[in-house]
C-alpha positions as CSV (number, residue, x, y, z in Angstrom):
1,X,81.1,112.4,-171.1
2,X,82.5,112.4,-167.2
3,X,86.1,111.3,-166.9
4,X,87.5,111.5,-163.1
5,X,91.5,111.3,-162.6
6,X,93.0,112.2,-159.1
7,X,96.8,111.8,-159.2
8,X,99.2,113.2,-156.4
9,X,102.2,112.4,-154.6
10,X,104.8,110.0,-156.2
11,X,102.6,109.2,-159.0
12,X,102.5,113.0,-160.0
13,X,105.9,113.7,-159.4
14,X,107.1,110.7,-161.5
15,X,104.7,111.3,-164.5
16,X,105.9,115.1,-164.3
17,X,110.0,114.1,-164.1
18,X,110.2,114.1,-167.6
19,X,107.4,116.8,-168.8
20,X,108.5,119.6,-166.6
21,X,111.8,121.5,-167.5
22,X,114.1,122.5,-164.4
23,X,112.4,126.3,-163.5
24,X,114.4,129.0,-161.3
25,X,112.2,131.1,-158.8
26,X,109.8,133.6,-160.6
27,X,110.2,137.3,-159.1
28,X,107.1,138.5,-157.8
29,X,105.4,135.1,-157.2
30,X,104.3,133.6,-153.9
31,X,105.9,130.2,-152.9
32,X,103.4,127.5,-153.3
33,X,101.4,126.7,-149.9
34,X,102.7,123.7,-147.7
35,X,99.7,121.5,-148.3
36,X,98.8,119.9,-151.7
37,X,96.5,121.1,-154.3
38,X,94.8,118.5,-155.9
39,X,93.2,118.8,-159.3
40,X,90.3,116.5,-160.2
41,X,89.0,116.3,-164.1
42,X,85.3,117.0,-163.8
43,X,84.5,116.5,-167.5
44,X,86.4,116.4,-170.7
45,X,84.9,117.0,-174.4
46,X,85.9,117.6,-177.5
47,X,86.9,116.2,-181.0
48,X,90.8,116.3,-179.8
49,X,90.4,114.4,-176.6
50,X,88.4,111.4,-176.9
51,X,87.2,109.3,-173.8
52,X,90.5,107.8,-172.1
53,X,93.1,109.9,-174.2
54,X,93.7,112.7,-171.6
55,X,95.2,112.8,-168.3
56,X,96.1,115.5,-165.7
57,X,98.8,115.4,-162.9
58,X,99.9,117.9,-160.1
59,X,103.7,118.6,-159.8
60,X,105.3,117.8,-156.3
61,X,106.1,121.5,-155.3
62,X,102.4,122.8,-156.5
63,X,103.7,124.8,-158.7
64,X,102.3,123.5,-162.4
65,X,99.9,120.9,-163.5
66,X,100.2,118.9,-166.7
67,X,97.7,117.8,-169.4
68,X,98.9,114.7,-171.4
69,X,97.2,114.1,-174.9
70,X,97.4,110.9,-176.9
71,X,94.8,111.6,-179.7
72,X,94.9,115.2,-180.6
73,X,95.2,115.8,-184.4
74,X,93.9,118.4,-187.0
75,X,94.3,117.9,-190.8
76,X,93.1,119.4,-193.8
77,X,93.7,118.5,-197.7
78,X,93.7,115.4,-199.7
79,X,91.2,112.6,-198.7
80,X,90.6,114.3,-195.1
81,X,87.3,114.3,-193.5
82,X,85.8,117.9,-194.1
83,X,85.3,118.3,-190.5
84,X,88.9,117.3,-189.4
85,X,90.5,120.4,-190.1
86,X,89.5,121.7,-186.8
87,X,89.6,120.0,-183.3
88,X,89.3,121.1,-179.9
89,X,89.4,119.9,-176.4
90,X,87.5,121.5,-173.2
91,X,88.6,120.5,-169.9
92,X,86.5,121.1,-166.8
93,X,88.8,121.2,-163.9
94,X,87.6,120.7,-160.2
95,X,90.8,122.3,-158.1
96,X,91.3,121.9,-154.5
97,X,93.1,124.5,-152.9
98,X,94.7,124.7,-149.4
99,X,92.8,126.7,-147.1
100,X,93.8,130.4,-147.0
101,X,95.2,130.5,-150.6
102,X,94.1,131.3,-154.4
103,X,95.7,130.5,-157.7
104,X,95.8,131.7,-161.2
105,X,97.1,130.3,-164.4
106,X,100.7,132.2,-164.7
107,X,102.0,130.6,-168.0
108,X,100.9,127.5,-170.4
109,X,103.5,125.6,-172.5
110,X,102.3,123.7,-175.3
111,X,103.9,121.4,-177.8
112,X,103.1,119.3,-180.5
113,X,104.4,118.5,-184.2
114,X,103.2,120.0,-187.5
115,X,103.6,119.1,-191.4
116,X,101.8,122.2,-193.5
117,X,102.3,122.0,-197.2
118,X,103.7,125.7,-198.7
119,X,100.6,127.8,-198.6
120,X,99.0,126.1,-195.8
121,X,98.6,127.4,-192.3
122,X,97.9,125.9,-188.7
123,X,96.9,127.8,-185.6
124,X,96.9,126.5,-182.0
125,X,94.4,128.5,-179.7
126,X,93.5,128.5,-176.1
127,X,91.2,129.9,-173.9
128,X,90.8,129.9,-169.8
129,X,88.4,131.1,-167.5
130,X,86.5,130.4,-164.0
131,X,83.2,128.9,-163.9
132,X,80.7,131.9,-163.5
133,X,83.3,134.4,-164.5
134,X,82.9,136.9,-167.2
135,X,86.9,137.0,-167.7
136,X,88.1,134.5,-170.8
137,X,91.6,135.1,-171.7
138,X,92.5,133.9,-175.3
139,X,95.6,133.3,-176.9
140,X,96.7,132.5,-180.5
141,X,99.6,131.3,-182.1
142,X,100.0,130.9,-185.9
143,X,101.9,128.7,-187.9
144,X,102.9,128.8,-191.6
145,X,103.9,126.4,-194.4
146,X,105.9,125.2,-195.6
147,X,106.7,123.8,-191.9
148,X,107.7,120.2,-191.2
149,X,108.7,119.9,-187.5
150,X,107.9,120.1,-183.7
151,X,106.3,123.2,-182.4
152,X,106.3,124.9,-178.9
153,X,103.9,127.9,-177.8
154,X,104.2,129.8,-174.4
155,X,101.1,131.7,-173.1
156,X,102.3,134.2,-170.4
157,X,100.1,136.6,-168.2
158,X,101.7,139.7,-166.3
159,X,101.4,139.3,-162.6
160,X,98.9,142.5,-162.8
161,X,96.7,140.8,-165.1
162,X,96.1,137.6,-163.6
163,X,92.8,136.1,-163.1
164,X,92.4,134.6,-159.5
165,X,90.1,132.0,-158.3
166,X,87.6,133.6,-156.1
167,X,88.7,133.0,-152.2
168,X,86.5,130.7,-150.2
169,X,84.2,129.5,-152.9
170,X,84.9,126.3,-155.3
171,X,84.8,127.3,-158.9
172,X,85.7,125.0,-161.7
173,X,88.4,125.8,-164.0
174,X,88.1,125.2,-167.5
175,X,90.7,125.6,-170.6
176,X,89.9,125.3,-173.9
177,X,92.0,124.4,-177.0
178,X,92.0,124.3,-180.3
179,X,94.1,123.2,-183.3
180,X,92.9,124.3,-186.9
181,X,94.3,123.9,-190.3
182,X,93.6,125.7,-193.3
183,X,95.1,124.1,-197.0
184,X,95.0,128.0,-198.3
185,X,97.1,127.6,-201.4
186,X,98.7,124.6,-201.2
187,X,98.8,122.2,-204.0
188,X,95.5,119.9,-204.4
189,X,95.4,116.7,-202.8
190,X,98.3,117.6,-200.5
191,X,97.6,117.0,-196.8
192,X,98.6,119.4,-193.8
193,X,98.1,118.5,-190.1
194,X,98.9,119.5,-186.7
195,X,99.1,117.8,-183.8
196,X,99.1,118.1,-180.1
197,X,101.0,114.5,-179.3
198,X,104.4,113.2,-180.2
199,X,105.7,110.1,-182.1
200,X,105.2,107.8,-178.7
201,X,101.6,108.9,-178.2
202,X,101.7,111.3,-175.6
203,X,102.7,114.8,-174.9
204,X,102.3,117.3,-171.9
205,X,101.0,120.6,-171.8
206,X,102.2,122.4,-168.8
207,X,100.4,125.0,-166.9
208,X,102.4,126.8,-164.4
209,X,100.6,128.2,-161.4
210,X,100.9,131.8,-159.3
211,X,100.0,131.5,-156.0
212,X,99.0,134.1,-153.2
213,X,97.4,134.2,-150.0
214,X,93.4,135.1,-149.6
215,X,92.6,138.0,-147.4
216,X,91.6,137.4,-143.9
217,X,87.8,137.5,-143.5
């Protein structure tokens, strides 16, 4: 499926007001460029993000973007569908970067809710890569039952290990997220689940951007 969504300026700022916590300056990070970054969703595919349930917005200061999900749930046990234990979503993002700058994903904050029976487990996983690049970064966050609460996970990359977008060339950025639930030794018939959404139907996953100037050609 193909989805096009473009948000900037006041609309993006309004969406991000409640999604982004106050952030102090990050040591070693360049200031974001004065021009605006614009992100367009080229494609969105996966069982965790049916058509029309995912949105992307960019913060007003260009230091973060937010992905919002409203139908991202994995579950196992009881009468659950046998394929429901794993849900994933791959976003292919077309990123317009102001001339003379490049960017990398410095950190990502994920939030959701999990109800895991004693003996059950859940995992949130994400990978990141640029189109045509052999470098793929993977991060895993496990949770063990009994668990019945909100969850939050953060992926952070050291400055020296950041993977930067190529300068002067358009390369789409891919984010592949996954939720997985395993019943383990939990009681037969008991359902465990893990979501990347909230009771009001939306939760924001925030990706923080690092910036630097491209070398002069």
